[in-house]
C-alpha positions as YAML, in Angstrom:
chain: A
units: angstrom
residues:
- id: 1
  name: MET
  ca: [-138.27, 53.80, 22.44]
- id: 2
  name: ILE
  ca: [-138.48, 51.25, 25.25]
- id: 3
  name: GLN
  ca: [-134.77, 51.63, 25.92]
- id: 4
  name: LEU
  ca: [-135.11, 55.40, 25.98]
- id: 5
  name: ILE
  ca: [-137.88, 55.37, 28.56]
- id: 6
  name: HIS
  ca: [-136.23, 52.78, 30.75]
- id: 7
  name: TRP
  ca: [-133.02, 54.77, 30.56]
- id: 8
  name: LEU
  ca: [-134.77, 57.86, 31.83]
- id: 9
  name: LEU
  ca: [-136.93, 55.89, 34.30]
- id: 10
  name: CYS
  ca: [-140.04, 57.83, 33.46]
- id: 11
  name: THR
  ca: [-143.73, 57.07, 32.94]
- id: 12
  name: ILE
  ca: [-145.16, 58.20, 29.59]
- id: 13
  name: PRO
  ca: [-148.32, 56.31, 28.54]
- id: 14
  name: ILE
  ca: [-148.85, 56.23, 24.77]
- id: 15
  name: VAL
  ca: [-151.86, 55.02, 22.80]
- id: 16
  name: VAL
  ca: [-152.40, 54.80, 19.07]
- id: 17
  name: GLY
  ca: [-152.54, 58.25, 17.54]
- id: 18
  name: GLU
  ca: [-152.65, 60.04, 20.87]
- id: 19
  name: VAL
  ca: [-150.23, 61.17, 23.56]
- id: 20
  name: LEU
  ca: [-151.97, 61.23, 26.92]
- id: 21
  name: PRO
  ca: [-151.11, 63.85, 29.57]
- id: 22
  name: LEU
  ca: [-147.56, 63.14, 30.70]
- id: 23
  name: GLN
  ca: [-146.26, 62.77, 34.22]
- id: 24
  name: LEU
  ca: [-142.50, 62.41, 34.18]
- id: 25
  name: ASP
  ca: [-140.92, 60.62, 37.11]
- id: 26
  name: LEU
  ca: [-137.20, 60.55, 36.39]
- id: 27
  name: ASP
  ca: [-136.46, 58.65, 39.58]
- id: 28
  name: ASN
  ca: [-138.65, 55.56, 39.67]
- id: 29
  name: SER
  ca: [-141.42, 54.44, 37.30]
- id: 30
  name: GLN
  ca: [-142.30, 52.10, 34.45]
- id: 31
  name: ILE
  ca: [-143.66, 52.42, 30.90]
- id: 32
  name: THR
  ca: [-144.85, 50.11, 28.20]
- id: 33
  name: PRO
  ca: [-145.43, 52.22, 25.09]
- id: 34
  name: ARG
  ca: [-147.41, 50.84, 22.19]
- id: 35
  name: ARG
  ca: [-145.30, 50.04, 19.15]
- id: 36
  name: SER
  ca: [-147.99, 51.58, 16.98]
- id: 37
  name: ALA
  ca: [-147.35, 55.09, 18.29]
- id: 38
  name: SER
  ca: [-146.99, 57.54, 15.42]
- id: 39
  name: ARG
  ca: [-143.79, 59.43, 14.67]
- id: 40
  name: GLY
  ca: [-145.50, 62.60, 15.81]
- id: 41
  name: ASP
  ca: [-146.38, 60.97, 19.13]
- id: 42
  name: LYS
  ca: [-142.82, 59.78, 19.61]
- id: 43
  name: LEU
  ca: [-141.46, 63.21, 18.78]
- id: 44
  name: GLN
  ca: [-143.77, 64.71, 21.41]
- id: 45
  name: VAL
  ca: [-142.32, 62.26, 23.93]
- id: 46
  name: PHE
  ca: [-138.81, 63.43, 23.03]
- id: 47
  name: HIS
  ca: [-139.83, 67.07, 23.44]
- id: 48
  name: THR
  ca: [-141.36, 66.33, 26.83]
- id: 49
  name: ILE
  ca: [-138.30, 64.43, 28.02]
- id: 50
  name: TRP
  ca: [-136.05, 67.25, 26.83]
- id: 51
  name: GLY
  ca: [-138.16, 69.75, 28.73]
- id: 52
  name: ALA
  ca: [-137.84, 67.68, 31.90]
- id: 53
  name: ILE
  ca: [-134.07, 67.39, 31.50]
- id: 54
  name: ARG
  ca: [-133.65, 71.12, 30.94]
- id: 55
  name: SER
  ca: [-135.78, 71.82, 33.99]
- id: 56
  name: ASP
  ca: [-134.23, 69.43, 36.50]
- id: 57
  name: PHE
  ca: [-131.18, 67.72, 34.97]
- id: 58
  name: ALA
  ca: [-129.58, 70.38, 32.75]
- id: 59
  name: THR
  ca: [-126.05, 69.53, 33.91]
- id: 60
  name: ASP
  ca: [-126.46, 65.74, 33.84]
- id: 61
  name: THR
  ca: [-124.22, 64.84, 30.91]
- id: 62
  name: ASP
  ca: [-125.24, 61.19, 30.88]
- id: 63
  name: LYS
  ca: [-128.96, 61.98, 30.59]
- id: 64
  name: VAL
  ca: [-128.37, 64.53, 27.84]
- id: 65
  name: LYS
  ca: [-126.05, 62.10, 26.06]
- id: 66
  name: GLY
  ca: [-128.65, 59.32, 26.28]
- id: 67
  name: LEU
  ca: [-131.38, 61.51, 24.83]
- id: 68
  name: TYR
  ca: [-129.06, 62.65, 22.05]
- id: 69
  name: SER
  ca: [-128.27, 59.05, 21.18]
- id: 70
  name: GLN
  ca: [-131.94, 58.04, 21.09]
- id: 71
  name: LEU
  ca: [-132.84, 61.08, 19.01]
- id: 72
  name: GLY
  ca: [-130.09, 60.14, 16.58]
- id: 73
  name: GLY
  ca: [-131.61, 56.70, 16.13]
- id: 74
  name: PHE
  ca: [-135.09, 58.18, 15.69]
- id: 75
  name: VAL
  ca: [-133.90, 60.62, 13.00]
- id: 76
  name: ARG
  ca: [-131.85, 57.95, 11.28]
- id: 77
  name: ASP
  ca: [-134.47, 55.19, 11.27]
- id: 78
  name: GLU
  ca: [-137.88, 56.87, 11.27]
- id: 79
  name: VAL
  ca: [-137.80, 60.43, 9.95]
- id: 80
  name: GLN
  ca: [-135.70, 62.62, 7.69]
- id: 81
  name: CYS
  ca: [-135.00, 66.29, 8.15]
- id: 82
  name: SER
  ca: [-136.70, 67.04, 4.84]
- id: 83
  name: SER
  ca: [-139.80, 64.91, 5.53]
- id: 84
  name: GLY
  ca: [-142.23, 67.65, 6.44]
- id: 85
  name: SER
  ca: [-142.82, 69.39, 9.74]
- id: 86
  name: THR
  ca: [-142.22, 66.28, 11.88]
- id: 87
  name: GLY
  ca: [-138.82, 65.61, 10.33]
- id: 88
  name: ARG
  ca: [-137.82, 69.26, 10.54]
- id: 89
  name: SER
  ca: [-138.89, 69.50, 14.17]
- id: 90
  name: ALA
  ca: [-137.05, 66.28, 15.05]
- id: 91
  name: CYS
  ca: [-133.81, 67.54, 13.51]
- id: 92
  name: GLU
  ca: [-134.14, 70.93, 15.20]
- id: 93
  name: LEU
  ca: [-134.57, 69.17, 18.54]
- id: 94
  name: GLN
  ca: [-131.61, 66.93, 17.82]
- id: 95
  name: GLN
  ca: [-129.43, 69.97, 17.11]
- id: 96
  name: GLU
  ca: [-130.61, 71.71, 20.27]
- id: 97
  name: VAL
  ca: [-129.73, 68.68, 22.39]
- id: 98
  name: ARG
  ca: [-126.41, 68.36, 20.53]
- id: 99
  name: ARG
  ca: [-125.45, 71.95, 21.31]
- id: 100
  name: HIS
  ca: [-126.24, 71.44, 24.97]
- id: 101
  name: LEU
  ca: [-124.24, 68.21, 25.13]
- id: 102
  name: ARG
  ca: [-121.33, 69.91, 23.36]
- id: 103
  name: THR
  ca: [-121.40, 72.73, 25.89]
- id: 104
  name: LEU
  ca: [-121.42, 70.37, 28.88]
- id: 105
  name: MET
  ca: [-118.53, 68.27, 27.60]
- id: 106
  name: ALA
  ca: [-116.47, 71.23, 26.38]
- id: 107
  name: GLN
  ca: [-116.89, 73.04, 29.70]
- id: 108
  name: ARG
  ca: [-115.81, 69.98, 31.66]
- id: 109
  name: LEU
  ca: [-112.74, 69.50, 29.48]
- id: 110
  name: ALA
  ca: [-111.88, 73.21, 29.70]
- id: 111
  name: ASN
  ca: [-112.19, 73.11, 33.49]
- id: 112
  name: LEU
  ca: [-109.75, 70.20, 33.66]
- id: 113
  name: LEU
  ca: [-107.28, 72.04, 31.43]
- id: 114
  name: ASN
  ca: [-107.51, 75.22, 33.49]
- id: 115
  name: ALA
  ca: [-107.00, 73.26, 36.70]
- id: 116
  name: GLU
  ca: [-104.04, 71.39, 35.13]
- id: 117
  name: GLU
  ca: [-105.67, 68.08, 35.98]
- id: 118
  name: SER
  ca: [-105.41, 64.92, 33.90]
- id: 119
  name: ILE
  ca: [-107.65, 64.96, 30.83]
- id: 120
  name: GLN
  ca: [-106.93, 61.44, 29.57]
- id: 121
  name: THR
  ca: [-109.89, 59.66, 31.19]
- id: 122
  name: TYR
  ca: [-112.38, 62.34, 30.25]
- id: 123
  name: GLY
  ca: [-111.02, 62.48, 26.73]
- id: 124
  name: MET
  ca: [-111.61, 58.75, 26.34]
- id: 125
  name: TYR
  ca: [-115.12, 59.20, 27.76]
- id: 126
  name: ILE
  ca: [-115.90, 61.84, 25.13]
- id: 127
  name: ALA
  ca: [-114.51, 59.74, 22.28]
- id: 128
  name: ALA
  ca: [-116.51, 56.70, 23.40]
- id: 129
  name: SER
  ca: [-119.74, 58.66, 23.87]
- id: 130
  name: VAL
  ca: [-120.34, 60.59, 20.66]
- id: 131
  name: GLU
  ca: [-119.57, 60.51, 16.95]
- id: 132
  name: PRO
  ca: [-116.20, 61.82, 15.66]
- id: 133
  name: ALA
  ca: [-117.68, 65.03, 14.26]
- id: 134
  name: LEU
  ca: [-119.06, 65.97, 17.67]
- id: 135
  name: VAL
  ca: [-115.78, 65.01, 19.35]
- id: 136
  name: ARG
  ca: [-114.04, 67.48, 17.06]
- id: 137
  name: ASP
  ca: [-116.67, 70.14, 17.80]
- id: 138
  name: ILE
  ca: [-116.22, 69.64, 21.56]
- id: 139
  name: LEU
  ca: [-112.44, 69.98, 21.28]
- id: 140
  name: VAL
  ca: [-112.73, 73.20, 19.26]
- id: 141
  name: HIS
  ca: [-115.05, 74.79, 21.83]
- id: 142
  name: ALA
  ca: [-112.99, 73.64, 24.83]
- id: 143
  name: ILE
  ca: [-109.83, 75.12, 23.31]
- id: 144
  name: GLU
  ca: [-111.60, 78.39, 22.51]
- id: 145
  name: ASP
  ca: [-112.71, 78.51, 26.14]
- id: 146
  name: VAL
  ca: [-109.21, 78.15, 27.61]
- id: 147
  name: TYR
  ca: [-107.12, 79.77, 24.88]
- id: 148
  name: PHE
  ca: [-106.70, 83.09, 26.68]
- id: 149
  name: HIS
  ca: [-106.40, 81.51, 30.13]
- id: 150
  name: ARG
  ca: [-103.54, 79.07, 29.56]
- id: 151
  name: PRO
  ca: [-100.06, 79.57, 28.06]
- id: 152
  name: GLN
  ca: [-100.29, 78.42, 24.47]
- id: 153
  name: GLU
  ca: [-97.11, 76.34, 24.59]
- id: 154
  name: LYS
  ca: [-98.38, 74.65, 27.76]
- id: 155
  name: LEU
  ca: [-101.65, 73.71, 26.07]
- id: 156
  name: VAL
  ca: [-99.72, 71.71, 23.46]
- id: 157
  name: GLN
  ca: [-98.27, 69.58, 26.25]
- id: 158
  name: GLN
  ca: [-101.57, 69.25, 28.10]
- id: 159
  name: LEU
  ca: [-103.47, 68.10, 25.02]
- id: 160
  name: GLU
  ca: [-100.89, 65.39, 24.43]
- id: 161
  name: GLN
  ca: [-102.33, 63.75, 27.56]
- id: 162
  name: LEU
  ca: [-105.44, 62.84, 25.56]
- id: 163
  name: TYR
  ca: [-103.48, 59.96, 24.08]
- id: 164
  name: ALA
  ca: [-103.66, 56.77, 26.12]
- id: 165
  name: ASP
  ca: [-100.86, 54.36, 25.32]
- id: 166
  name: ARG
  ca: [-101.70, 51.90, 22.52]
- id: 167
  name: ASP
  ca: [-105.24, 53.27, 22.09]
- id: 168
  name: GLU
  ca: [-105.92, 54.35, 18.50]
- id: 169
  name: VAL
  ca: [-109.12, 56.26, 19.27]
- id: 170
  name: SER
  ca: [-107.39, 58.43, 21.87]
- id: 171
  name: PHE
  ca: [-104.47, 58.94, 19.46]
- id: 172
  name: ARG
  ca: [-106.84, 60.38, 16.86]
- id: 173
  name: THR
  ca: [-108.55, 62.50, 19.52]
- id: 174
  name: MET
  ca: [-105.19, 63.94, 20.55]
- id: 175
  name: ILE
  ca: [-104.37, 64.77, 16.92]
- id: 176
  name: GLU
  ca: [-107.72, 66.52, 16.49]
- id: 177
  name: ALA
  ca: [-107.06, 68.56, 19.63]
- id: 178
  name: GLN
  ca: [-103.61, 69.65, 18.43]
- id: 179
  name: LEU
  ca: [-105.06, 70.67, 15.08]
- id: 180
  name: ALA
  ca: [-107.82, 72.68, 16.76]
- id: 181
  name: LEU
  ca: [-105.30, 74.47, 18.96]
- id: 182
  name: PHE
  ca: [-102.98, 75.35, 16.08]
- id: 183
  name: TRP
  ca: [-105.73, 76.73, 13.85]
- id: 184
  name: ARG
  ca: [-107.04, 78.78, 16.77]
- id: 185
  name: TYR
  ca: [-103.53, 80.22, 17.13]
- id: 186
  name: GLN
  ca: [-103.48, 80.97, 13.40]
- id: 187
  name: ALA
  ca: [-106.91, 82.62, 13.51]
- id: 188
  name: MET
  ca: [-105.77, 84.89, 16.35]
- id: 189
  name: GLN
  ca: [-102.64, 85.83, 14.35]
- id: 190
  name: ASP
  ca: [-100.56, 85.27, 17.46]
- id: 191
  name: SER
  ca: [-96.78, 85.01, 17.50]
- id: 192
  name: SER
  ca: [-95.04, 82.68, 19.95]
- id: 193
  name: GLU
  ca: [-91.74, 80.99, 19.25]
- id: 194
  name: ALA
  ca: [-92.21, 78.65, 22.22]
- id: 195
  name: PHE
  ca: [-95.62, 77.58, 20.93]
- id: 196
  name: LEU
  ca: [-94.32, 76.88, 17.43]
- id: 197
  name: PHE
  ca: [-91.40, 74.89, 18.84]
- id: 198
  name: ASN
  ca: [-93.79, 72.72, 20.85]
- id: 199
  name: VAL
  ca: [-96.17, 72.26, 17.91]
- id: 200
  name: ALA
  ca: [-93.32, 71.29, 15.59]
- id: 201
  name: HIS
  ca: [-92.09, 68.79, 18.16]
- id: 202
  name: MET
  ca: [-95.61, 67.37, 18.53]
- id: 203
  name: VAL
  ca: [-96.10, 67.07, 14.77]
- id: 204
  name: SER
  ca: [-92.81, 65.18, 14.55]
- id: 205
  name: LYS
  ca: [-93.92, 62.79, 17.29]
- id: 206
  name: ILE
  ca: [-97.30, 62.25, 15.61]
- id: 207
  name: ARG
  ca: [-95.78, 61.56, 12.20]
- id: 208
  name: SER
  ca: [-93.20, 59.14, 13.57]
- id: 209
  name: HIS
  ca: [-95.67, 57.27, 15.81]
- id: 210
  name: HIS
  ca: [-96.41, 53.70, 14.71]
- id: 211
  name: MET
  ca: [-100.18, 54.38, 14.83]
- id: 212
  name: TYR
  ca: [-99.97, 57.24, 12.35]
- id: 213
  name: ALA
  ca: [-100.05, 54.83, 9.41]
- id: 214
  name: SER
  ca: [-103.50, 53.64, 10.50]
- id: 215
  name: VAL
  ca: [-104.94, 57.16, 10.77]
- id: 216
  name: ASP
  ca: [-107.43, 57.91, 8.00]
- id: 217
  name: ALA
  ca: [-106.12, 59.77, 4.96]
- id: 218
  name: GLY
  ca: [-108.23, 62.86, 5.64]
- id: 219
  name: LEU
  ca: [-106.76, 63.37, 9.10]
- id: 220
  name: GLN
  ca: [-103.24, 62.74, 7.80]
- id: 221
  name: LYS
  ca: [-103.80, 65.36, 5.12]
- id: 222
  name: ARG
  ca: [-104.78, 67.89, 7.77]
- id: 223
  name: VAL
  ca: [-101.68, 67.08, 9.82]
- id: 224
  name: GLU
  ca: [-99.52, 67.60, 6.74]
- id: 225
  name: ALA
  ca: [-101.28, 70.92, 6.07]
- id: 226
  name: LEU
  ca: [-100.40, 72.02, 9.61]
- id: 227
  name: GLY
  ca: [-96.79, 70.99, 9.08]
- id: 228
  name: GLN
  ca: [-96.58, 73.16, 5.98]
- id: 229
  name: ARG
  ca: [-97.64, 76.20, 8.02]
- id: 230
  name: LEU
  ca: [-94.77, 75.79, 10.48]
- id: 231
  name: PRO
  ca: [-91.45, 77.55, 9.88]
- id: 232
  name: PRO
  ca: [-89.48, 75.13, 7.63]
- id: 233
  name: VAL
  ca: [-86.46, 75.45, 9.89]
- id: 234
  name: LEU
  ca: [-88.44, 73.77, 12.70]
- id: 235
  name: GLY
  ca: [-89.51, 70.94, 10.44]
- id: 236
  name: LEU
  ca: [-85.85, 70.22, 9.75]
- id: 237
  name: LEU
  ca: [-84.91, 70.55, 13.42]
- id: 238
  name: PHE
  ca: [-87.38, 67.82, 14.41]
- id: 239
  name: ASP
  ca: [-86.92, 65.66, 11.33]
- id: 240
  name: PRO
  ca: [-86.44, 62.08, 12.62]
- id: 241
  name: GLN
  ca: [-84.06, 61.49, 9.71]
- id: 242
  name: GLY
  ca: [-81.76, 64.18, 11.08]
- id: 243
  name: PHE
  ca: [-80.05, 67.14, 9.42]
- id: 244
  name: CYS
  ca: [-76.67, 68.68, 8.70]
- id: 245
  name: LEU
  ca: [-75.67, 72.15, 9.90]
- id: 246
  name: LEU
  ca: [-73.99, 74.76, 7.68]
- id: 247
  name: SER
  ca: [-72.64, 77.99, 9.12]
- id: 248
  name: ARG
  ca: [-74.26, 80.94, 7.40]
- id: 249
  name: SER
  ca: [-70.95, 82.80, 7.30]
- id: 250
  name: ASP
  ca: [-68.81, 80.18, 5.54]
- id: 251
  name: ARG
  ca: [-71.32, 77.53, 4.37]
- id: 252
  name: GLU
  ca: [-69.11, 74.95, 6.11]
- id: 253
  name: TYR
  ca: [-70.77, 71.95, 7.75]
- id: 254
  name: ILE
  ca: [-70.25, 70.63, 11.28]
- id: 255
  name: TYR
  ca: [-68.97, 67.06, 11.38]
- id: 256
  name: THR
  ca: [-67.60, 64.56, 13.89]
- id: 257
  name: THR
  ca: [-64.28, 62.95, 13.05]
- id: 258
  name: ILE
  ca: [-64.50, 59.21, 12.41]
- id: 259
  name: THR
  ca: [-60.96, 57.90, 13.05]
- id: 260
  name: ASP
  ca: [-59.12, 57.38, 16.31]
- id: 261
  name: GLU
  ca: [-56.34, 59.77, 15.34]
- id: 262
  name: TRP
  ca: [-58.84, 62.51, 16.10]
- id: 263
  name: ASN
  ca: [-59.78, 61.27, 19.54]
- id: 264
  name: TYR
  ca: [-60.52, 64.00, 22.04]
- id: 265
  name: GLY
  ca: [-59.11, 63.14, 25.44]
- id: 266
  name: LEU
  ca: [-60.02, 59.75, 26.88]
- id: 267
  name: ASN
  ca: [-63.67, 59.67, 25.93]
- id: 268
  name: GLY
  ca: [-64.29, 62.09, 23.10]
- id: 269
  name: ARG
  ca: [-63.98, 62.64, 19.39]
- id: 270
  name: GLN
  ca: [-63.16, 65.97, 17.80]
- id: 271
  name: VAL
  ca: [-65.72, 68.13, 16.02]
- id: 272
  name: PHE
  ca: [-64.93, 70.69, 13.31]
- id: 273
  name: SER
  ca: [-66.46, 72.48, 10.39]
- id: 274
  name: TRP
  ca: [-65.05, 71.44, 7.01]
- id: 275
  name: ARG
  ca: [-63.66, 73.93, 4.50]
- id: 276
  name: GLU
  ca: [-65.58, 72.70, 1.43]
- id: 277
  name: LYS
  ca: [-68.62, 74.94, 1.03]
- id: 278
  name: ASN
  ca: [-72.08, 73.33, 1.01]
- id: 279
  name: PHE
  ca: [-70.54, 69.87, 1.37]
- id: 280
  name: THR
  ca: [-72.27, 67.35, 3.65]
- id: 281
  name: ASP
  ca: [-72.03, 63.64, 4.37]
- id: 282
  name: SER
  ca: [-73.01, 61.13, 7.05]
- id: 283
  name: ALA
  ca: [-70.32, 62.41, 9.45]
- id: 284
  name: GLY
  ca: [-72.40, 65.57, 9.84]
- id: 285
  name: LEU
  ca: [-75.77, 63.89, 10.36]
- id: 286
  name: THR
  ca: [-77.24, 65.31, 13.58]
- id: 287
  name: ARG
  ca: [-80.47, 64.92, 15.53]
- id: 288
  name: ALA
  ca: [-81.96, 67.14, 18.21]
- id: 289
  name: PHE
  ca: [-83.80, 65.63, 21.17]
- id: 290
  name: VAL
  ca: [-85.95, 67.42, 23.72]
- id: 291
  name: GLN
  ca: [-84.27, 66.67, 27.02]
- id: 292
  name: GLU
  ca: [-86.44, 68.77, 29.33]
- id: 293
  name: GLN
  ca: [-89.83, 70.16, 28.36]
- id: 294
  name: HIS
  ca: [-90.19, 73.68, 29.74]
- id: 295
  name: SER
  ca: [-91.72, 76.78, 28.23]
- id: 296
  name: THR
  ca: [-88.28, 77.02, 26.62]
- id: 297
  name: PRO
  ca: [-87.26, 73.39, 26.00]
- id: 298
  name: LEU
  ca: [-83.73, 72.09, 26.50]
- id: 299
  name: PHE
  ca: [-82.20, 69.96, 23.74]
- id: 300
  name: THR
  ca: [-79.40, 67.48, 23.40]
- id: 301
  name: LEU
  ca: [-77.63, 67.15, 20.04]
- id: 302
  name: ARG
  ca: [-76.41, 63.79, 18.81]
- id: 303
  name: SER
  ca: [-74.04, 62.91, 15.98]
- id: 304
  name: GLU
  ca: [-75.94, 60.06, 14.37]
- id: 305
  name: LEU
  ca: [-73.15, 58.15, 12.63]
- id: 306
  name: PHE
  ca: [-71.98, 56.60, 15.92]
- id: 307
  name: LYS
  ca: [-74.69, 57.99, 18.27]
- id: 308
  name: TRP
  ca: [-72.30, 60.34, 20.06]
- id: 309
  name: TYR
  ca: [-73.61, 63.38, 21.92]
- id: 310
  name: TYR
  ca: [-72.14, 66.82, 21.44]
- id: 311
  name: PHE
  ca: [-70.73, 68.54, 24.49]
- id: 312
  name: VAL
  ca: [-68.76, 71.69, 25.29]
- id: 313
  name: ASP
  ca: [-65.32, 71.59, 26.93]
- id: 314
  name: PRO
  ca: [-64.81, 74.71, 29.10]
- id: 315
  name: SER
  ca: [-61.15, 73.80, 29.63]
- id: 316
  name: GLU
  ca: [-60.48, 74.14, 25.89]
- id: 317
  name: GLY
  ca: [-62.02, 77.51, 25.21]
- id: 318
  name: ASN
  ca: [-65.55, 76.10, 25.16]
- id: 319
  name: ARG
  ca: [-64.92, 74.13, 21.99]
- id: 320
  name: LEU
  ca: [-67.46, 71.60, 20.71]
- id: 321
  name: ALA
  ca: [-66.63, 67.88, 20.82]
- id: 322
  name: ALA
  ca: [-68.49, 64.55, 20.78]
- id: 323
  name: LEU
  ca: [-68.81, 62.18, 23.73]
- id: 324
  name: ARG
  ca: [-67.95, 58.62, 22.71]
- id: 325
  name: SER
  ca: [-69.62, 56.81, 25.62]
- id: 326
  name: GLY
  ca: [-71.52, 57.44, 28.81]
- id: 327
  name: SER
  ca: [-74.21, 59.97, 29.60]
- id: 328
  name: PRO
  ca: [-73.56, 63.61, 28.75]
- id: 329
  name: SER
  ca: [-73.54, 66.17, 31.55]
- id: 330
  name: SER
  ca: [-76.57, 68.43, 31.46]
- id: 331
  name: SER
  ca: [-74.43, 71.47, 32.22]
- id: 332
  name: THR
  ca: [-72.29, 71.10, 29.09]
- id: 333
  name: SER
  ca: [-74.48, 69.20, 26.63]
- id: 334
  name: THR
  ca: [-77.93, 70.78, 26.67]
- id: 335
  name: TRP
  ca: [-78.88, 73.74, 24.52]
- id: 336
  name: THR
  ca: [-81.72, 76.13, 24.13]
- id: 337
  name: ILE
  ca: [-82.50, 76.62, 20.47]
- id: 338
  name: ALA
  ca: [-83.90, 79.72, 18.83]
- id: 339
  name: TYR
  ca: [-84.36, 80.46, 15.16]
- id: 340
  name: ALA
  ca: [-83.98, 83.48, 12.92]
- id: 341
  name: GLY
  ca: [-85.46, 83.02, 9.48]
- id: 342
  name: ASP
  ca: [-83.99, 79.81, 8.07]
- id: 343
  name: ALA
  ca: [-81.21, 79.53, 10.68]
- id: 344
  name: LEU
  ca: [-80.97, 77.88, 14.10]
- id: 345
  name: ILE
  ca: [-79.18, 79.45, 17.06]
- id: 346
  name: PHE
  ca: [-77.78, 77.18, 19.80]
- id: 347
  name: ARG
  ca: [-77.11, 78.60, 23.25]
- id: 348
  name: GLN
  ca: [-75.94, 77.62, 26.72]
- id: 349
  name: ARG
  ca: [-76.50, 80.31, 29.31]
- id: 350
  name: ASP
  ca: [-74.87, 83.47, 27.83]
- id: 351
  name: LEU
  ca: [-72.83, 81.60, 25.20]
- id: 352
  name: THR
  ca: [-73.74, 80.93, 21.56]
- id: 353
  name: LEU
  ca: [-72.47, 78.18, 19.25]
- id: 354
  name: CYS
  ca: [-70.35, 79.72, 16.48]
- id: 355
  name: ALA
  ca: [-67.88, 78.85, 13.75]
- id: 356
  name: ALA
  ca: [-64.56, 80.00, 15.26]
- id: 357
  name: GLU
  ca: [-60.92, 80.23, 14.21]
- id: 358
  name: LYS
  ca: [-59.17, 77.92, 11.78]
- id: 359
  name: PHE
  ca: [-57.65, 74.74, 13.20]
- id: 360
  name: ASP
  ca: [-55.65, 74.03, 10.02]
- id: 361
  name: ASP
  ca: [-56.08, 74.59, 6.29]
- id: 362
  name: ASP
  ca: [-59.09, 72.26, 6.12]
- id: 363
  name: ARG
  ca: [-60.81, 72.55, 9.47]
- id: 364
  name: ARG
  ca: [-62.32, 75.22, 11.65]
- id: 365
  name: LEU
  ca: [-63.06, 74.96, 15.37]
- id: 366
  name: VAL
  ca: [-66.65, 75.26, 16.58]
- id: 367
  name: LYS
  ca: [-67.01, 77.02, 19.93]
- id: 368
  name: MET
  ca: [-69.46, 78.55, 22.36]
- id: 369
  name: LEU
  ca: [-68.72, 82.29, 22.30]
- id: 370
  name: PRO
  ca: [-69.89, 85.22, 24.44]
- id: 371
  name: GLY
  ca: [-71.32, 88.48, 23.17]
- id: 372
  name: GLN
  ca: [-73.82, 86.94, 20.75]
- id: 373
  name: MET
  ca: [-77.04, 87.07, 22.74]
- id: 374
  name: HIS
  ca: [-78.74, 89.47, 20.34]
- id: 375
  name: THR
  ca: [-81.08, 87.99, 17.72]
- id: 376
  name: PRO
  ca: [-79.98, 87.40, 15.13]
- id: 377
  name: PRO
  ca: [-76.35, 86.98, 16.20]
- id: 378
  name: SER
  ca: [-73.49, 87.30, 13.72]
- id: 379
  name: GLU
  ca: [-73.63, 85.01, 10.70]
- id: 380
  name: ALA
  ca: [-70.87, 82.80, 12.15]
- id: 381
  name: CYS
  ca: [-73.33, 81.92, 14.93]
- id: 382
  name: GLN
  ca: [-76.26, 81.09, 12.66]
- id: 383
  name: TRP
  ca: [-76.61, 77.48, 11.51]
- id: 384
  name: LEU
  ca: [-78.64, 76.41, 8.50]
- id: 385
  name: PRO
  ca: [-80.22, 72.95, 8.89]
- id: 386
  name: ILE
  ca: [-80.29, 71.08, 5.59]
- id: 387
  name: ALA
  ca: [-80.82, 67.50, 4.49]
- id: 388
  name: CYS
  ca: [-77.50, 65.65, 4.53]
- id: 389
  name: ALA
  ca: [-76.20, 64.14, 1.33]
- id: 390
  name: PRO
  ca: [-77.09, 60.42, 1.28]
- id: 391
  name: PRO
  ca: [-74.26, 57.87, 1.67]
- id: 392
  name: LYS
  ca: [-72.64, 56.86, -1.60]
...
């Protein structure tokens, strides 16, 4: 109690069994309460302080937070919610203060999101100030506040800012925020391909982060539940282990040649699809990387066996090849990716990646072709991501 009164800087004289008339001076005064004050007397002090805060300091988050903390200690150490009228009244007051604190913090966070200002510092302040359950409650209410004011896919990126590098508490806070946003999206029965792409990318980054192993099992279970609600094709697209691509039309997989006899110019290696249906191996292992994060992200594609990036050669009928060294050009090696059911669709400008004509009896060229901008395009331009067969 002494800490509470000194924190508020108020004068509240207390005697055994009696609360004298109170004169609150929240600016400058002293108090020495008797330790023998009854629980009812102390509760009356809390009610009086709460009345003063609501009257003159309703938007002072620190004062509300301090009262909430002291009330928590009082309920924990001296009364129980089921211990008669005093306990019930104490818990009702605690909940009232909690709701007000939640509103203040959620509004501040929502204002920062709407203004597109940094939320990292305030997120750390929230996490350090209140218990995890209230942190989660604040995040849910802040997201509900901004959900119809901000682009959904943009909110995914903004909430990632809650994570401060190498800080486990902020990492968990960021995860809670992403979960709250996704379940809000689900509850609204919205449909946004850009949002789902960004969420799938975020889930992949969370799962592959070195701190994820230290996250409690309950939170991990909720992340996995979110992942199961995403289109499976996106889970494969962002799988850090990579994937192989089969054309829907021929069930032939894209692969990068592995011997020098199939060099492509001075700095490339040829890429084909192989005739054997549903066959995959390590030569086809591919990963997608977000190169530029826009409302529609741009991706690079990398053949993982030798870490060579795919690119398109306009001088050879826009055929696909792999760059053996150096940095790929953004104009020929970045794709937008859409999906249709269980298939991915890769595009550059008005061209779409498709299985093309035969190169020989075993191989087929893979090219960027025009006239396939409708969704879904022809089956030759739809690519099924699957797990590659493990090396023998």
